C-alpha positions in Angstrom: -23.3 39.8 107.5 -23.2 36.8 105.4 -26.1 34.5 104.2 -25.6 31.4 102.6 -26.5 31.1 99.1 -28.8 28.3 99.7 -30.9 30.4 102.4 -31.6 32.8 100.0 -34.9 33.8 98.1 -34.1 33.7 94.4 -35.9 34.1 91.3 -36.0 30.5 89.4 -33.7 30.6 86.2 -34.2 27.6 83.6 -33.2 28.2 79.8 -33.3 24.4 78.8 -35.8 24.6 75.9 -36.1 28.4 75.3 -35.3 30.1 72.1 -32.8 33.1 72.3 -35.7 35.5 72.9 -37.2 33.7 75.4 -33.9 33.0 77.2 -32.9 36.7 77.0 -36.5 37.8 78.5 -36.0 35.0 81.5 -32.6 36.8 82.3 -33.8 40.2 82.5 -37.1 39.2 84.4 -34.2 37.4 87.1 -32.3 39.9 86.9 -35.0 42.5 87.9 -35.8 40.4 91.1 -32.3 39.8 92.0 -28.3 39.6 90.8 -28.4 35.9 91.7 -31.0 33.6 90.6 -31.1 29.8 91.3 -30.5 27.1 88.4 -31.1 23.5 88.0 -27.2 23.4 88.3 -26.7 25.5 90.9 -26.8 29.2 90.7 -26.7 32.0 87.5 -25.3 35.4 87.4 -27.3 37.4 85.1 -26.0 41.7 85.6 -22.7 42.6 84.0 -20.4 44.0 86.5 -21.3 40.5 88.8 -20.4 38.5 85.6 -17.0 40.2 85.3 -16.4 40.1 89.1 -16.9 36.4 89.1 -15.1 35.5 85.9 -11.8 37.7 87.4 -12.3 36.1 90.7 -9.7 33.5 90.9 -11.3 31.4 93.8 -13.9 30.7 90.9 -12.1 28.2 88.6 -13.6 27.1 85.3 -16.1 24.1 85.1 -13.9 23.0 82.2 -11.4 21.2 84.6 -14.6 19.1 86.2 -15.5 17.8 82.4 -11.8 16.8 81.8 -11.5 14.6 84.8 -11.6 11.1 84.6 -15.0 9.3 84.6 -16.1 6.1 85.5 -15.9 3.2 82.9 -12.6 4.4 81.6 -11.5 1.8 78.5 -10.7 1.5 75.7 -12.9 3.6 74.1 -12.8 6.0 77.0 -9.9 7.4 78.0 -9.1 7.4 81.9 -7.0 10.7 81.6 -6.0 13.4 78.7 -3.2 16.0 78.9 -5.2 19.5 80.7 -5.4 22.1 78.1 -4.8 25.3 78.9 -8.9 26.2 78.7 -9.2 24.1 82.0 -5.8 25.1 83.9 -5.9 27.3 87.1 -3.0 28.8 89.1 0.5 29.6 88.9 1.3 26.9 85.6 -2.3 28.4 83.8 -0.7 31.9 84.2 2.7 31.0 83.3 1.4 29.6 79.9 -0.3 32.7 79.4 2.9 34.7 79.7 4.2 32.6 77.5 2.3 32.4 74.7 0.9 36.3 74.8 3.3 37.6 72.2 2.1 35.0 69.8 -1.4 36.0 69.7 -1.3 39.7 69.4 -3.3 41.6 67.1 -0.2 42.4 65.2 -0.1 38.5 64.9 -3.3 38.6 63.7 -2.9 41.1 61.0 -0.2 39.1 58.8 -3.2 36.6 58.2 -5.4 39.4 56.9 -4.3 39.0 53.1 -5.5 35.3 53.5 -8.7 36.2 55.5 -9.7 38.3 52.4 -8.8 35.6 49.8 -10.6 32.9 51.5 -13.9 34.8 52.0 -13.7 36.1 48.9 -13.1 33.0 47.1 -16.2 31.6 49.2 -18.5 34.6 48.2 -17.7 34.7 44.7 -19.3 30.8 44.5 -22.5 31.8 45.5 -22.8 35.4 44.7 -24.4 35.2 41.0 -26.9 32.3 42.7 -28.8 35.3 44.4 -29.1 33.0 47.4 -26.9 30.5 49.8 -27.6 28.7 53.1 -24.5 30.8 54.8 -23.3 27.9 57.4 -22.5 25.1 54.8 -21.6 27.3 51.8 -19.4 29.9 53.7 -18.9 30.0 57.9 -18.1 26.3 57.8 -15.5 26.4 55.3 -14.1 29.8 56.0 -11.4 29.3 59.3 -9.9 26.4 58.7 -7.7 27.3 55.9 -6.9 30.1 58.3 -5.9 28.0 60.9 -3.8 26.0 58.4 -1.9 29.0 56.9 -1.5 29.8 61.3 0.4 26.6 62.2 2.4 26.6 58.2 0.5 23.1 57.5 -0.2 22.3 54.5 -4.0 23.4 52.7 -4.5 20.3 51.3 -4.8 19.0 55.0 -7.6 21.6 55.5 -10.1 18.5 55.4 -8.4 16.9 58.1 -8.6 19.7 60.4 -12.2 20.6 60.0 -12.9 17.0 61.1 -11.1 17.2 64.2 -12.4 20.5 64.9 -15.7 19.4 64.7 -15.2 16.0 67.2 -13.5 18.3 69.4 -16.0 20.9 69.8 -18.6 18.2 70.8 -17.5 18.5 74.3 -19.4 21.4 75.2 -22.2 19.8 73.5 -23.3 18.5 77.0 -24.0 14.3 75.6 -20.4 13.2 76.8 -21.4 9.6 77.4 -21.9 9.5 73.5 -19.4 11.6 72.6 -16.0 11.3 74.5 -14.8 8.4 72.5 -14.8 10.6 69.3 -13.6 14.0 71.1 -10.8 11.6 72.9 -9.9 10.1 69.1 -10.0 13.7 67.8 -7.7 15.3 69.9 -4.7 12.3 69.8 -4.7 12.3 65.8 -4.7 16.2 66.3 -1.9 15.8 68.9 0.3 13.6 66.5 0.0 15.4 63.7 1.0 18.9 65.4 3.7 17.0 67.1 4.9 15.7 63.9 4.5 19.4 62.3 6.5 20.9 65.4 9.6 18.5 65.0 9.8 19.7 61.2 9.6 23.6 62.5 12.2 22.8 64.6 14.5 22.3 61.8 12.8 24.5 59.4 11.5 27.5 61.1 9.0 29.7 59.1 6.5 32.7 59.5 3.9 31.1 61.4 2.4 29.9 64.9 4.1 26.9 65.8 7.8 29.0 65.1 6.6 31.4 67.0 5.9 29.3 69.6 9.2 26.9 69.5 11.0 30.4 69.5 9.7 31.8 73.0 11.6 31.9 76.0 11.7 33.7 79.1 14.3 33.7 81.6 15.6 30.0 80.2 12.0 28.6 80.6 10.7 27.4 77.3 7.4 25.4 76.0 7.7 22.0 75.6 6.4 19.6 72.6 3.5 18.7 74.3 2.2 21.9 75.5 2.7 23.5 72.6 0.7 20.6 70.9 -2.3 21.8 73.4 -1.8 25.0 72.6 -2.4 24.1 69.1 -6.2 22.4 70.1 -6.9 25.7 72.3 -6.0 27.7 68.9 -8.4 25.1 66.7 -10.9 26.0 69.3 -10.6 29.6 69.6 -10.5 30.1 65.9 -12.9 27.9 64.4 -16.2 26.9 65.6 -16.6 30.1 67.6 -15.9 31.9 64.2 -18.0 29.7 62.2 -21.0 30.3 64.7 -20.3 33.9 65.5 -20.3 34.8 61.6 -23.2 32.9 61.0 -25.1 34.9 64.3 -23.6 37.8 62.9 -25.2 38.0 59.0 -28.3 36.9 60.4 -28.6 39.7 62.5 -27.8 41.9 59.7 -30.8 40.4 57.8 -32.8 41.2 60.5 -31.6 44.9 60.3 -30.5 45.4 56.4 -30.4 49.1 57.1 -27.1 48.3 59.1 -26.3 46.2 56.5 -26.3 49.2 53.6 -24.7 51.2 56.0 -21.5 49.1 56.7 -21.2 48.6 53.3 -21.1 52.3 52.6 -18.9 52.8 55.5 -16.5 49.5 55.6 -14.3 51.4 58.5 -17.1 50.7 61.3 -16.4 46.8 60.5 -14.7 46.7 64.1 -17.5 48.2 65.5 -19.9 46.1 63.8 -18.3 43.0 65.3 -18.5 43.8 68.8 -22.2 45.1 68.3 -22.7 42.2 67.2 -21.1 40.3 69.2 -22.8 42.3 72.3 -26.4 41.6 71.0 -26.0 38.1 69.8 -22.8 36.3 70.9 -22.0 32.7 69.7 -21.2 32.1 73.5 -23.8 33.3 75.8 -22.3 31.6 79.1 -19.6 30.1 80.8 -19.8 28.3 84.1 -17.7 28.2 86.9 -17.2 26.9 90.6 -16.2 27.6 93.7 -12.7 26.3 94.4 -12.6 27.2 98.0 -15.4 28.4 100.4 -15.7 31.9 98.5 -17.9 35.2 100.1 -19.1 37.7 97.7 -22.0 40.4 98.2 -22.5 39.4 101.2 -23.4 35.5 100.0 -21.6 32.9 101.1 -20.8 30.2 98.0 -19.8 26.9 99.8 -17.1 25.0 98.2 -18.0 23.4 95.0 -21.1 25.4 94.3 -21.8 25.6 90.7 -22.0 29.0 89.5 -23.3 30.3 85.7 -22.4 33.5 84.1 -24.6 34.7 81.7 -22.6 36.4 78.8 -25.5 37.3 76.9 -27.2 38.8 79.8 -24.2 40.7 80.9 -24.0 42.2 77.3 -27.8 43.5 77.6 -27.3 44.8 81.0 -29.5 48.4 80.9 -27.2 49.2 83.5 -24.1 49.5 81.3 -25.5 49.6 77.9 -27.7 52.6 76.5 -30.4 51.2 74.7 -29.1 47.6 75.1 -31.8 46.0 73.1 -30.8 48.1 69.9 -28.5 47.2 67.5 -26.5 49.7 66.1 -23.2 49.6 64.4 -22.3 53.2 65.1 -22.5 53.0 68.9 -19.7 54.2 70.9 -19.8 51.5 73.8 -17.7 52.6 76.9 -17.2 49.0 78.0 -16.5 45.8 76.3 -19.0 42.9 75.2 -18.3 39.9 77.0 -18.5 37.3 74.7 -15.1 36.8 74.7 -15.1 36.5 78.5 -13.3 38.4 80.5 -10.6 37.7 83.6 -7.6 35.1 83.5 -9.7 32.8 80.7 -10.6 35.9 78.5 -10.3 33.9 74.6 -6.6 33.3 73.9 -7.7 33.5 70.0 -9.8 36.8 70.7 -7.3 38.8 68.1 -7.9 36.2 65.3 -11.5 35.7 65.9 -11.7 39.7 65.5 -9.5 39.9 62.3 -11.6 37.2 60.7 -14.8 38.1 61.4 -13.6 42.0 60.2 -12.7 40.6 57.2 -15.4 38.6 56.2 -18.2 41.5 56.6 -15.9 43.7 54.8 -15.9 41.3 51.7 -19.2 40.3 52.3 -20.8 43.5 52.4 -19.0 44.7 49.7 -20.3 42.1 47.3 -24.0 41.6 48.1 -27.3 43.9 48.4 -30.6 43.3 49.5 -29.4 41.1 52.1 -32.5 38.6 53.7 -33.6 35.4 54.8 -35.0 32.9 52.3 -36.6 30.6 55.3 -36.6 31.0 59.0 -33.2 30.3 61.0 -32.7 26.8 62.0 -30.9 26.9 65.3 -28.7 24.9 67.0 -29.9 23.2 70.5 -29.8 25.6 73.4 -27.8 22.7 75.2 -24.5 23.4 72.8 -22.2 25.5 74.6 -20.5 27.3 71.0 -24.3 28.0 69.3 -25.6 29.9 66.3 -27.4 28.6 63.0 -27.6 25.4 62.0 -28.9 26.7 58.9 -29.1 30.1 57.4 -30.5 30.2 54.0 -30.3 33.5 52.7 -31.3 35.3 49.3 -29.6 38.7 48.3 -28.3 40.5 44.6 -24.6 41.3 43.4 -23.7 44.5 44.3 -23.3 46.6 41.6 -19.8 47.9 41.4 -19.0 51.7 40.9 
């Protein structure tokens, strides 16, 4: 028997204004009552199997496509349209682009940037190491990914500042304040697009060992990426490889400051860095949820979701599922988890830059743990507002000592 979703007796779930621990408790309470919860926007999935099932169900589309649609009042400062991003696309065109670009985003492609990652994070860490304290977000996390993105694209290192400004403004799309932010987002996207198109033309004439050259060379059965498509993909890479990495690194180090024994274990056993990244993303992910809508009438688990129904998938809730993870509320970088964490998403919109982000986080943790010991908070963490889609510490004051070298 199928029941319309609006006829179900469901727990209410409103995370607005809650801190991270309160939010996790609210999700756990809702999950104990039903696999579905009612939210101010629609409905929420709170357990791992349902989150994965809906993210892999192509009848549910990314809500980013709704955000990007033309809005009323278009004018000089509010463009009526913009090219769709791969993050918003669905269907055959999305599948085509993912198929074409997948070879450029493999772990092997990310690995060739590891020397740059080690150099950049090493220089940033060295600048604060002897002081014995720093504000990690501003001193390390914010500047870390941009030089790597420049290297990835084959852009001059001196342009890192421009990329940083563009990234900051484009990411405003996740901050739930489009009435104020849309002109800044559109301007940054336009400036980035102009820059990348110029860079593409340079690479057509003189290919190099970089992402743009790889994308230009991509061909499958005569199908190639257009200049516009490559420019759009660079914007997606900027999202995947910059703000997520900044926030996840800050989340991860904040977590280690709360678990100093785990930090010392990582210093003794740097080979645990890949597992430490996965465990920290499970326990405290920078992307705590994602939103889908029913593109058609959908029946799932005996519940009927009318077309247009908004469904939020709690990645943070799924990552703490007691039915999936042994001791889900325990942070343990030695734990061998049988299933993967959800912070990169699942299904056709699984994070395109996951391999790059993993490599950046792994290298950062190894370098930092080898350089500093006695890691602890120097003041309470200031967290970004809960409305931020890509979330983490706004300020992370730390104190520490330089680790004695053997």
